[in-house]
C-alpha positions in Angstrom: 27.2 1.5 -8.5 28.8 -1.4 -10.5 29.0 -3.6 -7.4 25.4 -2.8 -6.5 24.1 -3.6 -10.0 25.9 -6.9 -10.2 24.6 -7.9 -6.7 21.0 -7.0 -7.5 20.8 -8.5 -10.9 22.3 -11.8 -9.8 20.2 -11.9 -6.6 17.2 -11.6 -8.9 18.3 -14.3 -11.4 19.1 -16.8 -8.7 15.8 -16.0 -6.8 13.7 -16.9 -9.8 15.3 -20.3 -10.0 14.9 -21.3 -6.4 11.7 -19.5 -5.4 9.4 -22.6 -5.3 10.9 -26.0 -6.0 8.1 -28.5 -6.7 8.5 -31.5 -9.0 11.1 -34.2 -8.3 13.5 -34.0 -11.3 14.7 -37.6 -10.9 13.0 -40.6 -12.4 12.3 -43.7 -10.3 15.1 -45.6 -12.1 17.5 -42.8 -11.6 16.7 -42.7 -7.9 17.3 -46.4 -7.5 20.6 -46.1 -9.3 21.7 -43.1 -7.3 20.7 -44.8 -4.0 23.0 -47.7 -4.9 25.8 -45.3 -5.5 28.1 -44.7 -2.5 29.3 -41.5 -4.1 25.9 -39.7 -3.9 25.3 -38.1 -0.5 21.8 -39.0 0.9 21.1 -35.3 1.6 20.4 -34.7 -2.1 17.2 -36.7 -1.9 15.7 -34.2 0.5 13.3 -31.5 -0.7 12.4 -28.1 0.6 9.8 -28.0 3.3 8.9 -24.2 3.4 5.4 -25.0 2.2 5.0 -27.1 5.4 6.2 -24.2 7.6 9.6 -25.7 8.2 13.0 -24.0 7.5 14.5 -26.7 5.4 15.8 -26.0 1.9 16.2 -28.3 -1.1 19.8 -29.2 0.0 18.5 -30.4 3.3 20.0 -27.4 5.2 18.0 -26.3 8.2 15.8 -28.3 10.5 12.2 -28.3 11.9 11.2 -25.8 14.6 10.7 -27.7 17.8 10.2 -24.7 20.1 7.3 -22.2 20.2 6.3 -20.9 16.8 3.1 -19.6 15.1 2.6 -22.2 12.4 0.0 -20.1 10.6 2.4 -17.2 10.3 5.2 -19.5 9.2 3.0 -20.9 6.4 2.1 -17.4 5.4 5.7 -16.2 5.3 7.9 -18.9 3.8 10.5 -16.3 2.9 11.0 -15.5 6.5 12.0 -19.2 6.9 14.9 -18.7 4.4 13.2 -19.8 1.2 15.2 -17.4 -0.9 18.9 -18.3 -1.0 19.6 -14.9 -2.6 18.7 -13.0 0.6 21.6 -11.7 2.6 22.8 -9.2 5.1 20.9 -7.5 7.9 17.7 -6.0 6.5 15.2 -4.8 9.1 11.5 -5.7 9.1 9.7 -3.7 6.4 6.2 -5.2 6.8 3.2 -4.6 9.1 -0.3 -6.0 8.9 -3.3 -4.0 9.9 -4.6 -7.2 11.5 -1.8 -6.6 14.1 -3.1 -3.1 14.9 -5.3 -2.3 17.8 -8.9 -1.6 16.6 -10.7 1.2 18.3 -14.5 0.8 18.4 -17.1 3.7 18.3 -20.8 4.0 17.8 -21.1 3.7 14.0 -17.6 2.5 13.1 -14.0 1.7 13.9 -10.4 2.7 13.1 -7.1 0.9 13.2 -3.7 2.5 12.4 -0.1 1.8 11.4 2.4 4.4 12.7 6.1 4.5 13.1 6.1 2.6 16.4 4.4 -0.3 14.5 6.7 -0.1 11.5 9.9 1.8 12.4 11.0 1.7 8.7 8.1 3.9 7.7 9.4 7.4 8.4 7.4 9.3 5.7 3.9 7.8 5.8 1.5 6.5 8.4 -1.7 4.6 7.4 -5.1 3.7 8.8 -8.3 1.9 7.8 -11.5 3.6 8.9 -15.1 2.2 8.7 -18.4 4.1 9.2 -22.0 3.0 8.8 -24.6 5.0 7.0 -25.0 8.4 8.6 -22.0 8.0 10.9 -19.6 10.9 11.0 -15.8 11.1 11.5 -15.9 14.1 13.8 -14.9 17.6 12.6 -11.1 17.8 12.9 -7.8 18.9 11.4 -4.2 17.6 11.4 -0.7 19.0 11.8 0.0 16.9 8.7 -1.7 16.3 5.3 -4.3 13.6 5.0 -4.8 11.4 1.9 -7.8 9.0 1.5 -8.9 6.3 -0.9 -12.5 5.0 -0.8 -12.6 1.3 -1.4 -16.1 0.5 -0.1 -19.4 2.4 -0.1 -20.0 6.1 -0.6 -19.0 9.1 1.6 -19.6 12.8 1.9 -16.6 14.9 2.5 -16.6 18.6 3.5 -13.7 21.0 4.1 -12.9 24.7 4.4 -9.6 26.4 3.7 -7.9 29.4 5.4 -9.6 31.8 2.9 -13.1 30.5 3.8 -13.6 28.7 0.5 -15.3 25.4 1.0 -16.1 22.1 -0.6 -18.8 19.4 -0.1 -18.7 16.4 -2.3 -20.1 12.9 -2.4 -17.5 10.3 -3.4 -17.7 6.8 -4.7 -15.4 3.7 -4.7 -12.1 4.6 -6.3 -12.2 8.3 -5.5 -9.4 10.0 -3.7 -9.2 13.1 -1.4 -6.3 15.2 -0.1 -6.6 17.6 2.8 -3.6 19.9 3.2 -2.0 20.4 6.5 -4.2 22.3 8.9 -7.3 22.3 6.8 -10.5 21.4 8.8 -12.7 18.7 7.4 -15.2 15.9 8.2 -16.4 12.7 6.5 -19.9 11.1 6.7 -21.0 7.6 5.5 -23.7 7.3 2.9 -25.5 4.2 1.7 -24.2 2.4 -1.4 -26.4 2.6 -4.5 -26.1 -1.0 -5.9 -27.8 0.0 -9.2 -24.9 2.4 -10.2 -22.6 1.4 -13.0 -19.3 0.1 -11.7 -17.7 -0.4 -15.1 -15.0 2.2 -14.5 -14.3 1.1 -11.0 -11.9 -1.8 -11.2 -10.9 -1.6 -7.6 -14.4 -1.8 -6.1 -15.1 -4.2 -3.3 -18.9 -4.8 -3.8 -20.2 -6.7 -0.8 -23.9 -7.4 -1.3 -25.8 -7.1 1.9 -23.5 -4.4 3.4 -25.3 -1.4 1.9 -24.5 0.7 5.0 -20.8 -0.1 5.0 -18.3 2.6 4.1 -14.6 2.0 4.4 -11.4 3.7 3.3 -7.6 3.8 3.5 -6.1 6.9 5.1 -2.5 8.0 4.9 -0.6 10.9 6.4 2.7 12.5 5.4 4.4 11.8 8.7 5.2 8.3 10.0 4.9 9.6 13.6 1.2 10.3 13.2 0.4 9.1 16.7 2.4 11.8 18.4 0.7 14.3 20.6 -0.3 17.5 18.8 -1.0 15.8 15.5 -4.8 15.5 15.4 -7.2 18.1 16.7 -10.9 17.2 17.2 -13.3 20.2 17.5 -15.4 18.6 20.3 -12.3 18.0 22.3 -11.3 21.6 21.9 -14.7 23.0 22.8 -14.9 20.7 25.9 -11.6 22.1 27.1 -12.4 25.8 26.6 -14.1 27.8 29.4 -17.8 28.3 28.7 -17.5 32.0 29.3 -14.9 32.2 26.5 -17.1 30.0 24.2 -20.2 32.3 24.9 -18.2 35.4 24.1 -16.6 33.8 20.9 -19.9 32.6 19.4 -22.2 35.3 20.8 -24.5 32.8 22.6 -25.5 31.8 26.1 -23.1 29.6 28.0 -25.8 26.9 28.5 -25.6 26.2 24.7 -22.5 24.1 25.5 -23.9 22.1 28.4 -24.1 18.9 26.4 -20.8 18.9 24.5 -19.6 15.3 24.7 -16.5 14.5 26.6 -14.4 12.7 25.8 -14.8 13.6 22.2 -16.6 10.9 20.1 -14.2 10.6 17.2 -16.8 8.6 15.3 -20.5 9.0 16.1 -23.9 8.2 14.7 -24.9 11.4 12.9 -28.2 12.6 11.3 -29.7 10.9 8.3 -27.7 12.2 5.4 -29.6 14.0 2.6 -29.9 12.2 -0.7 -28.0 15.0 -2.5 -25.0 17.2 -1.6 -26.2 20.1 0.5 -26.1 23.6 -1.0 -24.2 26.0 1.3 -24.2 29.5 -0.1 -20.7 30.9 0.4 -19.7 34.5 -0.5 -16.0 33.3 -0.3 -16.4 30.8 -3.1 -15.9 27.1 -3.5 -12.8 24.9 -3.7 -12.8 23.6 -7.3 -10.5 23.1 -10.3 -6.8 23.1 -9.2 -7.9 23.9 -5.6 -10.3 21.0 -5.3 -9.5 18.5 -2.5 -11.1 15.7 -4.5 -9.9 13.5 -7.4 -12.6 11.4 -9.0 -10.6 8.3 -10.1 -13.9 6.5 -10.3 -14.7 8.5 -13.4 -11.4 7.9 -15.2 -10.7 5.3 -17.8 -7.9 3.0 -16.6 -5.7 1.8 -19.4 -3.3 -1.2 -19.4 0.2 -0.3 -18.3 3.3 -1.0 -20.4 4.2 -4.7 -20.1 0.6 -6.0 -20.5 0.5 -7.3 -16.9 -2.1 -5.0 -15.3 -3.0 -1.3 -14.7 -1.4 1.6 -12.9 -3.4 4.7 -12.1 -1.1 7.4 -11.0 -2.6 10.3 -9.0 -0.1 13.1 -8.1 0.3 16.8 -8.4 0.5 16.6 -12.2 -3.2 15.6 -12.4 -4.3 16.4 -8.8 -2.6 19.8 -8.2 -3.5 20.2 -4.5 -1.7 16.9 -3.6 1.8 18.3 -3.2 3.1 16.1 -0.4 1.5 12.6 -1.2 1.8 11.0 -4.6 0.0 7.8 -5.3 -0.5 4.9 -7.7 -3.3 2.3 -7.6 -2.1 -0.9 -9.2 -3.6 -4.1 -10.4 -1.4 -7.0 -11.5 -2.5 -10.3 -13.1 -1.7 -13.7 -11.6 2.0 -14.5 -12.1 2.8 -10.9 -13.2 5.7 -8.8 -12.1 6.1 -5.1 -11.2 9.5 -4.8 -12.9 12.8 -4.3 -11.1 13.1 -0.6 -10.2 13.7 2.0 -7.5 12.4 5.4 -6.6 14.8 8.3 -6.7 12.7 10.8 -4.7 11.2 9.1 -1.7 10.5 6.0 0.4 7.7 3.8 -0.9 4.7 2.9 1.4 2.5 0.1 0.2 -0.9 -1.2 1.2 -2.0 -4.6 -0.2 -5.7 -4.6 -0.7 -6.3 -8.0 -2.4 -4.3 -11.0 -3.4 -0.9 -12.4 -2.5 2.5 -11.0 -3.3 6.3 -11.4 -2.9 8.9 -8.7 -3.0 12.7 -8.6 -2.5 14.2 -5.4 -1.2 17.8 -4.7 -2.1 19.7 -2.2 0.2 23.2 -2.5 -1.3 26.4 -4.1 0.1 24.9 -7.6 -0.4 21.9 -6.8 1.8 18.6 -8.1 0.5 15.5 -9.6 2.1 12.3 -11.1 0.6 8.9 -10.6 2.1 5.5 -12.3 1.5 2.3 -10.1 1.5 -1.4 -10.7 1.6 -4.5 -8.5 1.9 -4.3 -6.0 4.8 -0.5 -5.9 4.8 1.5 -2.6 4.6 5.2 -2.2 3.8 7.8 0.5 3.7 10.6 0.2 1.1 13.6 2.5 2.0 14.5 5.5 -0.2 16.2 4.4 -3.4 16.2 0.7 -2.5 15.9 -1.7 -5.4 12.8 -4.0 -5.5 10.1 -5.7 -7.4 6.5 -6.9 -6.6 5.4 -10.3 -7.9 1.8 -11.7 -7.9 2.3 -15.2 -6.4 -1.3 -16.2 -6.9 -2.3 -18.6 -9.7 -5.8 -17.1 -10.2 -6.3 -13.9 -8.2 -5.5 -10.4 -9.4 -3.2 -8.5 -7.0 -4.4 -5.0 -6.0 -2.2 -2.6 -4.0 -1.6 1.1 -3.5 1.8 2.8 -3.6 2.3 6.1 -1.7 5.2 8.5 -1.7 5.9 11.7 0.4 6.5 13.6 -2.8 4.7 15.8 -5.3 5.1 13.1 -8.0 5.4 9.3 -8.6 8.9 8.6 -10.0 10.8 5.3 -10.6 13.9 4.2 -12.4 13.6 1.0 -14.4 16.6 -1.4 -14.2 15.9 -2.8 -17.7 15.6 0.6 -19.3 18.8 1.9 -17.6 20.8 -1.1 -18.9 19.2 -0.9 -22.4 20.3 2.8 -22.7 23.8 2.2 -21.4 26.6 1.3 -23.9 26.0 -2.3 -24.6 29.6 -3.5 -24.4 29.9 -2.0 -20.9 26.7 -3.7 -19.7 27.8 -7.1 -21.1 31.3 -6.9 -19.7 30.0 -5.7 -16.3 27.5 -8.5 -15.8 29.4 -11.1 -17.8 26.3 -11.8 -20.0 26.1 -12.2 -23.8 26.0 -9.0 -25.9 22.9 -10.2 -27.7 21.0 -10.4 -24.4 21.8 -6.7 -23.8 20.8 -5.8 -27.3 17.4 -7.4 -26.7 16.6 -5.3 -23.6 13.6 -2.9 -24.1 14.3 0.8 -24.1 10.8 1.6 -22.8 9.7 1.0 -19.3 7.7 -2.3 -18.9 6.0 -1.3 -15.6 3.9 -4.4 -15.2 5.0 -7.6 -16.9 2.4 -10.1 -17.6 3.1 -13.8 -16.9 5.5 -15.1 -19.6 6.3 -11.6 -20.8 10.0 -10.6 -20.4 11.3 -7.1 -19.9 
């Protein structure tokens, strides 16, 4: 543990000093003097060229890429070009963009997924983006795994039934979350967005004027291999592959009733005009509500600033959403220049979806292995179980918004600063070879989101 701590802390300190060299520290007179000196190597006059998509650092190490390369991706990912001298070892790719996923088109919408074959590091969670227009329906279905959803555009109507015959029909707004346990049948229909509604308590809303019929959400499943056969079961698909004589006997109707069952199953289709209010379905078995509810209305919660004064973190897990026992979540906003403090998660891998903004994160795997990644809107990532990391907002003027997910009943993290502050001070100082007064100044409370210029 001592070796890991030293490596991580010094990687981080060095990273902050070399992340983005900009201004030339030499005056004109100094440059002329230095140029005349035979003892100064010419390479010192060179500057990093990562911002031009070239793997050349401030010491002049590296060279331009003359073979095939994607200049746009190189500019988006300067840390892949070697911008961080503190990176080391063999760390696998931990990033995937939904823009690289195959988009499947349907009448009334589309879906694109990220599964383990896209991002092999993501063992616990698979993700998807799904879009439906007003009235369009994600066909009745169920999964072998649990489904978690976050609505970031529009309004939807969700309905579900459990094994006891209890049911739930709810209209959700931007910011709301749902969780359908493994094997519970459900469906989702798009509604129109009421622009006149108050969005004061919905800091994560994407309000796109003119797209009143657009409804879009993030989906997550508690198995990275979500694309495997036998994971999703659509009701139309099942009906189409069951003998009509059996269907007639099961439902007590004539076989001809099933002459027009669509095949292949539609997945998303243009459904009936949705009613303006939630339909009332009398049910002698009762409704799913309270601790059994499949819905958490984050849109109705007051989001308070997180410790560190750098943004907000809305945690939704089994402690406030009891049904969500296998997927815990945090919806995070971070101000420009802010930092999600150095930490790790003791109970699970972390899966991330970046919704807005630009970010950078270095993931530390121990034994000198660390790698820095650059993120933008639409990117996903998987940080290995117990790996040390941070998330930094690299934008100068845009708030960073992302979602953290864990295959766990709760969100849990260990703060590096808090750990050091609560360890005997002389041991910390002698281990890291830093002044005792620095250790004495460390905060004993977590500083989850540090604002620009705020230290932990």
